C-alpha positions as CSV (number, residue, x, y, z in Angstrom):
1,M,0.0,0.0,0.0
2,P,1.6,3.3,-1.1
3,V,2.2,5.8,1.7
4,D,2.4,9.6,1.3
5,V,5.5,10.5,3.4
6,T,5.0,14.2,2.8
7,A,1.6,14.1,4.4
8,F,3.1,12.7,7.6
9,I,5.8,15.4,7.5
10,R,3.2,18.2,7.3
11,E,1.2,16.7,10.2
12,L,4.3,16.5,12.4
13,L,5.4,20.1,11.6
14,F,2.2,21.5,13.2
15,G,3.2,20.0,16.6
16,H,7.0,19.8,16.4
17,D,9.8,22.3,15.7
18,C,12.0,19.8,13.9
19,V,11.0,16.8,11.7
20,V,13.9,14.7,10.4
21,V,13.7,12.6,7.2
22,P,16.3,9.9,7.7
23,G,19.0,10.0,5.1
24,F,17.8,13.2,3.5
25,G,17.6,16.2,6.0
26,G,15.6,17.9,8.7
27,F,12.7,20.5,8.4
28,I,13.0,23.2,11.1
29,G,10.1,25.5,12.2
30,N,11.2,29.1,12.8
31,Y,8.8,31.3,14.8
32,T,8.2,34.9,13.7
33,P,6.0,37.2,15.8
34,A,3.2,39.3,14.4
35,R,4.3,42.4,12.5
36,I,3.0,45.5,10.7
37,D,4.2,46.7,7.3
38,K,3.8,50.4,7.7
39,S,4.5,51.1,4.0
40,T,1.5,49.1,2.9
41,G,-0.6,49.2,6.1
42,T,-0.7,45.4,6.3
43,F,-0.9,43.4,9.5
44,Y,0.6,39.9,9.6
45,P,-0.2,37.3,12.2
46,P,2.5,35.2,14.0
47,V,3.9,32.6,11.7
48,K,6.1,29.5,11.9
49,Q,8.1,29.3,8.6
50,I,9.9,26.2,7.5
51,S,13.6,25.9,6.7
52,F,15.7,22.9,5.7
53,N,19.0,21.5,7.1
54,R,20.5,18.6,5.1
55,N,23.0,17.8,7.9
56,L,20.1,16.7,10.2
57,N,19.7,13.3,8.5
58,H,20.0,11.0,11.6
59,N,16.9,8.9,12.3
60,D,15.3,10.2,15.5
61,G,12.4,7.8,15.2
62,L,9.7,10.5,15.0
63,L,8.7,10.2,11.4
64,V,9.1,6.4,11.1
65,G,7.3,5.9,14.4
66,R,4.3,8.0,13.3
67,I,4.1,6.1,9.9
68,S,4.3,2.8,11.7
69,F,1.5,3.7,14.2
70,T,-0.9,5.3,11.7
71,S,-0.5,2.8,8.9
72,K,-0.5,-0.2,11.4
73,I,2.7,-1.7,10.1
74,N,5.8,-2.7,11.9
75,Y,8.7,-0.3,12.5
76,A,11.1,-2.0,10.0
77,D,8.6,-1.8,7.2
78,A,7.9,1.9,7.9
79,R,11.7,2.6,7.8
80,D,11.9,0.8,4.5
81,L,9.1,3.0,3.1
82,V,11.0,6.2,4.1
83,E,14.2,4.9,2.6
84,E,12.5,4.2,-0.7
85,F,10.9,7.7,-0.6
86,V,14.4,9.3,0.0
87,T,16.0,7.3,-2.8
88,D,13.3,8.4,-5.3
89,V,13.7,12.1,-4.3
90,R,17.5,11.9,-4.7
91,K,17.2,10.3,-8.2
92,K,14.9,13.1,-9.4
93,L,17.3,15.8,-8.0
94,E,20.2,14.2,-9.7
95,K,18.3,14.4,-13.0
96,G,17.9,18.1,-12.5
97,E,14.2,17.9,-11.7
98,K,12.4,20.0,-9.2
99,V,10.9,18.0,-6.3
100,I,7.9,19.6,-4.7
101,F,6.7,18.7,-1.2
102,D,3.1,19.9,-1.1
103,N,2.5,22.9,1.3
104,I,6.1,22.6,2.5
105,G,8.4,23.8,-0.3
106,N,10.4,22.6,-3.3
107,F,13.9,21.2,-3.8
108,V,16.4,21.7,-6.6
109,N,20.1,21.0,-7.1
110,N,22.3,24.0,-7.8
111,H,25.3,24.1,-10.1
112,E,27.5,22.6,-7.4
113,G,25.2,19.7,-6.8
114,N,24.0,20.9,-3.4
115,V,20.3,20.7,-2.5
116,Q,18.5,24.1,-2.4
117,F,15.2,24.5,-0.5
118,E,12.5,27.1,-1.2
119,P,9.8,27.1,1.5
120,D,6.1,27.7,0.7
121,R,5.4,31.0,2.3
122,N,1.6,30.7,2.0
123,V,1.4,28.1,4.7
124,N,1.6,28.9,8.4
125,Y,2.4,26.0,10.7
126,H,1.8,28.0,13.9
127,L,-1.3,26.5,15.6
128,D,-2.1,29.7,17.6
129,S,-2.5,31.5,14.3
130,Y,-5.0,29.1,12.9
131,G,-7.7,30.9,11.0
132,L,-5.8,34.3,11.1
133,E,-4.9,35.9,7.8
134,S,-3.0,39.1,6.9
135,F,-5.2,42.2,6.4
136,Q,-4.7,45.7,5.2
137,C,-5.8,48.8,7.1
138,L,-5.2,52.0,5.1
139,P,-5.2,55.4,6.9
140,L,-8.3,57.7,6.4
141,E,-7.8,60.2,3.6
142,G,-8.3,63.8,4.4
143,Y,-8.4,63.3,8.2
144,D,-6.0,65.7,10.0
145,V,-6.0,65.7,13.8
146,R,-4.5,69.2,13.8
147,K,-7.7,70.5,12.3
148,R,-9.7,69.2,15.3
149,I,-7.4,71.0,17.7
150,I,-7.5,74.2,15.8
151,R,-11.3,74.1,15.6
152,H,-11.6,73.8,19.4
153,T,-9.4,76.8,20.0
154,E,-11.3,78.9,17.5
155,K,-14.6,78.8,19.5
156,D,-15.8,81.9,21.1
157,P,-14.7,82.2,24.8
158,V,-17.4,81.9,27.4
159,K,-18.7,85.4,28.3
160,Q,-18.1,86.2,32.0
161,A,-20.3,88.6,33.9
162,S,-18.6,91.9,34.7
163,I,-17.5,92.3,38.4
164,R,-18.9,95.8,38.4
165,K,-22.4,94.5,37.4
166,I,-22.2,91.9,40.2
167,L,-21.3,94.5,42.8
168,W,-24.1,96.8,41.6
169,R,-26.7,94.1,41.9
170,A,-25.5,93.1,45.4
171,A,-25.6,96.8,46.5
172,V,-29.3,96.9,45.6
173,I,-30.5,93.4,46.7
174,I,-28.8,93.2,50.1
175,P,-30.4,96.4,51.6
176,L,-33.8,95.2,50.4
177,L,-33.3,91.8,52.1
178,A,-32.2,93.5,55.3
179,L,-35.3,95.7,55.3
180,V,-37.6,92.8,54.7
181,V,-36.2,90.9,57.7
182,A,-35.9,93.9,60.0
183,V,-39.4,95.4,59.7
184,P,-41.3,92.4,61.2
185,L,-38.8,92.1,64.1
186,K,-39.1,95.9,65.0
187,T,-42.9,95.7,65.1
188,N,-45.4,93.7,67.2
189,F,-47.1,92.4,64.2
190,F,-46.0,88.7,64.7
191,R,-45.0,88.9,68.3
192,G,-48.4,89.8,69.8
193,K,-50.2,87.0,67.9
194,I,-47.7,84.4,69.0
195,E,-47.7,85.3,72.6
196,A,-51.5,85.6,72.9
197,T,-52.2,82.2,71.3
198,S,-51.9,79.8,74.3
199,M,-54.3,77.1,75.2
200,N,-53.0,76.8,78.8
201,P,-55.0,79.0,81.3
202,L,-52.1,78.9,83.8
203,V,-49.7,80.3,81.3
204,T,-52.2,83.0,80.3
205,A,-52.8,84.1,83.9
206,E,-49.0,84.2,84.7
207,F,-48.4,86.3,81.6
208,E,-51.1,88.8,82.5
209,N,-49.8,89.1,86.1
210,N,-46.2,89.6,85.0
211,K,-47.3,92.2,82.4
212,K,-49.3,94.1,85.0
213,A,-46.4,94.2,87.4
214,V,-44.0,95.5,84.8
215,D,-46.4,98.2,83.8
216,E,-46.8,99.4,87.4
217,G,-43.0,99.2,88.1
218,N,-43.5,96.5,90.8
219,Y,-40.6,94.1,90.3
220,A,-41.7,91.7,93.1
221,E,-40.3,88.2,93.3
222,V,-42.1,85.7,91.1
223,P,-44.3,83.5,93.3
224,K,-43.6,79.9,93.6
225,K,-45.6,77.2,91.8
226,E,-47.6,76.4,95.0
227,E,-48.6,80.1,95.4
228,K,-49.6,80.4,91.7
229,A,-51.8,77.4,92.0
230,K,-53.4,78.9,95.1
231,T,-54.0,82.2,93.4
232,I,-55.8,80.6,90.5
233,S,-57.8,77.9,92.2
234,G,-58.3,79.7,95.6
235,E,-57.0,76.8,97.6
236,T,-53.6,75.3,98.4
237,A,-52.8,72.3,96.2
238,A,-51.5,69.3,98.0
239,A,-47.9,68.4,97.1
240,E,-47.9,65.5,94.7
241,V,-45.8,62.6,96.0
242,V,-44.3,60.4,93.2
243,A,-43.7,56.8,94.3
244,P,-40.4,55.3,93.3
245,V,-40.6,52.7,90.5
246,A,-39.0,49.4,91.5
247,L,-36.2,48.3,89.2
248,V,-37.0,45.1,87.2
249,K,-34.5,42.5,88.1
250,N,-33.3,40.3,85.3
251,E,-32.7,36.6,86.1
252,Y,-30.9,34.1,83.9
253,F,-31.2,30.4,84.3
254,V,-28.2,28.2,83.6
255,I,-29.9,25.1,82.1
256,T,-28.0,21.8,82.0
257,G,-30.7,19.7,80.3
258,S,-34.2,19.4,79.0
259,F,-36.1,16.1,79.4
260,K,-39.5,14.8,78.4
261,S,-39.4,12.4,81.4
262,Q,-39.5,13.9,84.9
263,E,-37.5,10.9,86.2
264,N,-34.6,11.8,83.9
265,A,-34.7,15.4,85.1
266,V,-34.7,14.2,88.7
267,S,-31.7,12.0,88.0
268,Q,-29.7,15.0,86.7
269,V,-30.8,17.1,89.7
270,N,-29.2,14.5,92.0
271,M,-26.0,14.6,89.9
272,L,-25.8,18.4,90.3
273,K,-26.4,18.1,94.0
274,E,-23.4,15.8,94.3
275,E,-21.3,18.5,92.5
276,G,-22.4,21.1,95.1
277,F,-25.1,22.9,93.2
278,S,-28.7,23.7,94.4
279,P,-30.6,22.8,91.2
280,E,-34.3,23.0,90.5
281,I,-36.7,21.8,87.9
282,V,-38.4,24.3,85.6
283,S,-41.3,23.4,83.4
284,A,-41.0,24.6,79.9
285,D,-43.9,25.7,77.6
286,N,-43.4,22.7,75.4
287,G,-44.1,20.3,78.3
288,F,-40.4,19.4,78.9
289,Y,-38.7,19.5,82.2
290,R,-35.6,21.7,82.3
291,V,-32.9,21.3,85.0
292,C,-31.6,24.7,86.2
293,A,-28.2,24.5,88.0
294,M,-28.3,28.1,89.2
295,I,-29.9,31.5,88.7
296,C,-27.7,34.6,87.9
297,N,-28.6,38.3,88.0
298,D,-26.8,39.3,84.8
299,L,-26.0,37.7,81.5
300,N,-22.2,38.0,81.8
301,T,-22.1,36.0,85.1
302,A,-24.5,33.4,83.6
303,D,-22.2,32.9,80.6
304,I,-19.1,32.4,82.8
305,K,-21.0,29.8,84.9
306,K,-22.3,28.1,81.8
307,D,-18.7,27.6,80.4
308,S,-17.6,26.2,83.8
309,I,-20.6,23.8,84.1
310,A,-20.4,22.7,80.5
311,R,-17.1,20.8,81.2
312,K,-19.1,18.1,83.1
313,F,-22.5,18.7,81.6
314,P,-22.1,19.4,77.8
315,G,-24.8,21.3,76.1
316,T,-25.5,23.7,79.0
317,W,-27.1,26.9,77.9
318,V,-28.5,30.2,79.4
319,S,-32.2,31.0,79.3
320,R,-33.7,34.3,80.5
321,K,-36.5,34.2,83.0
322,K,-39.8,35.2,81.4
């Protein structure tokens, strides 16, 4: 079955930087980064171009091994196929013929009998550039950035108000505002209405008495609250005694367990008594029996006691008395 050796060479060039054809030479992939041709405005993607070195003719097993694996033949037969391919190429070159490796390049013998290689520059073996082609981007004609800059500077400057006009307006407006504020304050137009509108009869009576004393020039000491109340009501008001409000005392239970069976709760109570506590059983809303090891007045103390008791009674928690 005939085997196309050049097809295997092309396949290997995509994944390897060097592919050796035993007895003939090696193909080397040379990486070239993306570039821009400013003269033509052309953008070129990264490319891996192929060169040839006839001194790399030692069998490294790459090409022969791939042919053997893909064609499902033994290694010796694959090596014989490569040797026949190389012999055929050399005969054509000796006759002066041009040998073409599709999508790789062509070979010819020069006047000195040396093999010359011309790569095919239309093929890119760089996998990261797959699907990328060169493209041309020409500059816009008639577009000058300098014109935009000049056009902005030629705009009319923003007109600013004259300082003299601003001062003249302030000299007119400020006195008018001061007059509007000062006139109501100097008159009793608002003051009389505000002071007279009170719904409290005690405040009204006190205001009338103080006003009468000021008009008569009698600056007597203002009577105390008890005397005012006596003047208005005609009798002495009894001193109102306010009873002190008792402070609500918070209590926190240190609970060591909650049991559905009262016998289990009693059993833990006995265990706590052996430890030196004075426990008690508290009935919960859900019908369970909670064992309270102690009662604390503040949450901080309850938390400290809880941590201490939890060493022997794991799961201890703090509950506030409802």
